[in-house]
N, C-alpha and C positions, 0 to 999 in steps of 0.2 A: 152503612150501605153507600155506595157510590152514588152521588147525586148527579153526576154527568155520565149518561150512558151511551155506549156505541150501539144504539138500537137495543137489542135484547141480549147482547153479549155478556153483561154483567150478570143477568139472572142465569144464564147458561153456565157461567164460570162458577157461580155459588152452588149450583145443583151439582156440578162436577166435584167441587170440593167437599161438600156435605157426603156425597156418596163414597168418596175416599175415606173420609173420617169414620163413617159408619161401619166400614170394612175392617176397621182396626179398633173397634170398640173393646175396651179391656175386658169387661164383663163376659162378651160372647166369646172373646179369644180364649179366656180360661175354660168356659164351658165346652169349647171346641176340642181342647186338647186334654182336658181332664175329666174323667169319668169314674163313677163308683157303682160297682155291682156288689151289694152285700158287703163282704169282708175285703174285696179286692179294690184298691184304689190304682187306675191306670192313668199315667201321667205321659202323654206321647206313647212311646213303646215301652216304657218302664212300668212294671207292676209291683205294687206293694201289698202285703198281706197285713191289714190294719191290726190284727189281733197279736202280731209279733212287737208291736211297740207299745211301751209303758204310757208314753204321752205324746201328743202331737202339738206343736206349736206353730202359729203363724206370725211372721214378721215380715215387714215390706216398708219400701222407701220409693218415693216417686210421685209424680202427678196423677198416675192412674192407679195408685194404691187402693183407695176406697172401692171402685167397682171390682177390681181384681179381688180384694178381700171379702167382699159381698158374695161373689161367685163361689169362693172356697167355703164360705160359711154354709151356703145352700148345699154344697156338695158333701161337706163333712159334718156339719150340724154338732151335736154333743160330743163327738169324737175329739173336738179342738179343747185342749186343755186351757190354753190362753193365747192371746195374739196381740201384737202392736204393730200398726202401720203408721208411717209418717208422711203427710202429703202437704202440698203447698197451701198456703193461705186461701180459704174459698173453695178448695177441693175436696173437702171433707164430708162427713155424714155419720149418722149413728148405726152402730151395728151391735149384735147381741154378745158375741164372743171376743170380737177383736176391737181392742181400744184404738181409736182413730185420733192422731195427734197431727197439729199442723205446724209448719215452720216456714223460714223465708227462702225464696229463690229469686235471683242467682246468687244473692250475697248471704252467706249463712248468718244465723242470729242465735240468740241465747235460748230460744225455744228449740231449735234444732239440736242444740247442745244437750238440752235436758232430756229430750227424745232419744238422743244417742246413748246417753247414760242410762236410761230405763231399759233400752233393748241390751245393752251390754250386761246389765245386772240380770235380765231374764235369762239371758244365754249362759251365765255362770251356774244357772241351775239345771242346765240339760245334761244328759249323760249318754252312755252307749246304747241305752235301750230307746231313745227317744228319736222322733222324726221331726225336723224343722222345715217348714216349707217357706221359701222366701220369695217374696213377690217384688220384682224390680222393674222400675219404669224410668223415664226421663226425668231429670232433675234430681235425681237420687244424690249426686255428688254434693250438692249445695244444701239439701234438705237435711242431712244426717252428719253434721260436722262433730268429729270427735278428734280433736287435735292431739298430737304427741304431746308427752310430758315436756314442759319447759316452753311451750308455744301457747299463747292465749288466743281465745277465739277472735279477739279484735286484731291481733297480729296475722291471724289466718285470712280474716276479712280484707285486710290491706293487701295481702299477697293475691287474692282472688281479683280484687279490683284492678291491680296493677296488670294482670294477665288478661283480664277482659278488655282494658283499655288500650293495650298494645296491639291487639290484633292476632293473638296467639290463637291456634287451632284448638279444637275442643280436645283432641288427643294430647296435645302439649299441656293444655291446663290440667288435664286428668292425670298426666304422669307426676306433675307437682302434688296435686291433691293426694295421691296414693302415699307419697313418701312423708307427708305431713299428717297422716291420719292413722288411728288405730283400727279403723274398719275397712278401708278401701284396699284396693290391690291385693285381694285374697285374704285379707287379715280378718274378715268376718267369718271366713271358712275355717280359719285357724282357731278362731274363738268357739265356733260351734263343734268341732271335733272333740270327742269321737262320737257324737250323735250323727245320724244320717241328715243329710241336706239335699233337698230338691228346690231348685230355682225356677221360677216361671218369669220370663223376661219379655218385656215390651221394648224393642230396640229403638233407640233415638239417635243412633250414630251411623255414619257413613260406612257401609260393608258389614254392618251388624257384628262388629267385633265385640265379643264377650268381655274382654279384658278392658273395653273402653266404656261401655254402658254403665253408667253410674259409678264409673272409675272401678269397675270390676271386683266387687267385694267378695264374690264367690269363685273366682277363677284365679289361675296362676298369673303372676305379674312379671312381664319379660323386661320391663323398664327398671332402670337403675338410678342411683344417686348420681352417676356420671351424666345420664340424660338430663336429670334435673338441672345440673350446673351448666350443662351446654345450652339448654333452653334459656336459662337466665342471662347467660352471656349474648345469646342470639338477640335478644330484645333489650339488651343494655339495662337490666334490671338489677344486677348484683348490687349496685350503689344504692339503690331505692328500697332494698328489703330491710324489714325489721332485723336488727342485729341477731336476735334469737334465731330466726329462720336461717340466716346466712351461716351461723355458726352450726346448726343442726345439719344443714345440707353438706357443709364442709366436712364434718366429723363423719358423716355416711360416706361421703366421697373417700375418706381415709380408711374406711373399714372398720370404724369405731362404733358404728350402729349397725343392727341387725338389718339386712335387706328384707324387702317384701317377700313373701313366700314363692317360690318358683315351681316348676312343673312337677318335680319329683317330691315335693314336700307331702308329708304323710297326711296333711290336712285335707288333700283331695282325694284320698281313697274312698270315701263315702260320700262323694258329691255328684250330682247330675244336674245339669243346666240345660233348659229348653227355652228356646225363643218361640213366643206365641204370637207375635205381631212386629211388622216391620214396614219401613217406607216403601218397599217394593210391593208388598200387598196392597198398600193404599193406593199406589200408581196403577197398578192393574184394575183395581176397582173404578179408578177415574177414567181409565181408558175405556172400559166396557161402558161407563155412563155417557161419555163423549160419542162413542160410536152409535149408542141407541139414540142420541140427540142429532144424528145426521152428520157428524163430523168425521173426516179422515183423521186418524189419530196415531201419533207417535210418541212412544216413551223415549225421551232423550237419554236420560240416565238418572239412576238414584245416587249417584256419586258426586254431585255437584258441591265443590269446596271453593276455597280460595276467596279473593276479594269480591265483596258483594257488587261494587260498581262494575268491576269488569264483567261479572257473570250477567248483569242486567244488560249491558251493551250487547253481549253475545246473543242474548235472546231477543233483542230487538232486531238484530242483524239477521237472525232467522226469519223474523217477520217480513222483512224487507225482501229476503230472498224467495219466500213462499209467494208474495205478491208480484214479484218480478219475473219469476221463472217456474213456479210451481213445485220447487224442491225445497226440502226433502219429500214433501207430501203436497199435492195440490189442495187449495181451498174448495169448500169449507175445511179449515184445517185446525187440529188441536195439537199443540206440542206440550208434552208434560215432563217436568223434571222434578226431582226430589234432592234432598241432602241438605246441607248447612254451611252457608258462607260466613264470612267474618267481616266485621267492620272495624277499621282502626279509628278510634274515638279522638277527635281533635278539638270539637267544639262542646259546649254545655247544653245543647238542645235536648229535645225529647223525641225518642223514636227506638226503632229496633232494626235488625238486619232486613226484615221483609219489607218494611215501610221505606227504608233507604234504598232497597233494590227497585220498588216501584217509583220512587222519586227520580232516581237516575235514568229508569226506563223512560219515564215521562219526557225527560229532557231530550232524549234521542228520538222521540216520536212525533216531531214535528212534520206535518203534512202526510201523515200516515192514517188513513181513514179506514174504517171498518176493522179495527184491530183493537184488541184489548188484552191486557196482562193482569192476572191476579197472582200475587205472591203473598202467602200467609202461613203461619205456623200451625200445625195440626193440633196443638195443646190449646188454641185459642188466645194465646198470649204472645205478643210480639215485644221484647225488650221490657222495660218497666212502664208498659202503657196498658189500657183497656182494649186495645185493638189487636186483632190477629194478624193483620196486616193491611195491604191497600191495593187499590186498583190503579193501573196505568193506562193512559190513552192519550191521543193527540187532542182530543177535545178537553181534557183536564188541563193540559198544558196551554191551550188556547185561552180557556177561561182564567187561568192564572195571569196570563199577560194582559187580558182585558181588565184585570182587577188591579193591575200594576204591581203584581207579586213576582219577584224574581226567584226562580227555584234554586239558583246557584248559591243565594244567600243562605237559604235553609239547608242545603246540603253541606255548605262549609262549616255550619254549626251544629252538624248532626241532629237537625231539627225537623225530620221528615214527618213526625206525627203532627205538628202544629202547621205544617204546609197542607197537609191532606185535610185537617180540621177546618182550615179557612176555605180551601177550594172545593173540598168534597172528594171523597175517594177512600175514606177509612172503611175497613172492613172489620166490624165488631160481630163477635159470635158468642162471647161469654166462654168461660171454661168448658172445654169438650171432654175433660177427664181421660184423654188419652194424649199420646205424645210420640210420634214417629217422625221428627224433624219437620221440615217445611216442604210445601208443595208451591209449585209454579205452574200457571195454567195459562197458555198463550193462545188466543183464539183469533183466527183470521177469517172473515166471511168472504164468500165468493165475489 
């Protein structure tokens, strides 16, 4: 909790955040889209006659896997033959029909590798008369590592660290992941065919692109080995790659290795994908809560990407404009935005993109009164920390100066977590068991 509050703005911001998270609760999202009436299972607009299937399997990966699987157990009950879902450490629980496994995020680990092997083994038993329901949510790319032959988990971990540290976008990171995996980029669908596949997806990517969420395991992949090579060149990573990875990408570029499945692949003939929750849905709920709290509210965008610091400066500029001219909306004002920015890691400090956003925002908020920003991840975790994000305000900056703390030093070392830990401003929620990217809540009092 923020220890330096701009009147009651922090409490208002928290209430808006939790209203947004509640709107994308994975359990309720599944229940909203999936119904069963005797023998008929309805998923969105798709109807399945359960008696036509020999067996029904549940598989899943992502931070929201447990509540999604719990909802499916309640809907299908004993119709489920077997199930396995993989979630982030601390996000699991006990279910009757579905086994819940835990692994590491954002860097994959051996538990994730074992979980991937168990799911692959399960899918080898499926056939034409089976229905596989796949539950996908944020974090799936890292939680279920299945490296291609010839590349070790440790080598894949190194590649992930390189991509995270250089500031590559989530789309670029996932392009690489798809081509180094036996499951991502449509290859899970390839493994399930000829069984029927129905995916329920909680989106954690800008624009809700199905080929990007969890690296698109159940949809066609339009990226190529050429794209992978271009990304490595763009961030000057070719010389830093493990030799086995560089060799594999080069052979793919030369056509010696099969590409990921594209749109005309037979693997997608019996596949249906349905998005059941997204950042936009969370933003709409946040807007409703803000307006009920007496604020004029504007959803800026759910597509905010790019450099975290620049995004923070832009949001502070909006606050200044509101206070100066009443544009784009007059105070009391609430500006909402979503998406996922990136941080180029140069230091060895502790933090995440949301906390770094708030640190930069604090540094820009000198002499701005009655204004507060909350930037937080909807999953309750920002980077490798126990905080979901942090608050930013002029009074936090003032307190730091009174304590002789220089924000710029913490920023240079990517040490936003310890800045807010010292000064106050960390926003700790614990795991929310959902994940639809980040939310930014800018409040300006009259």
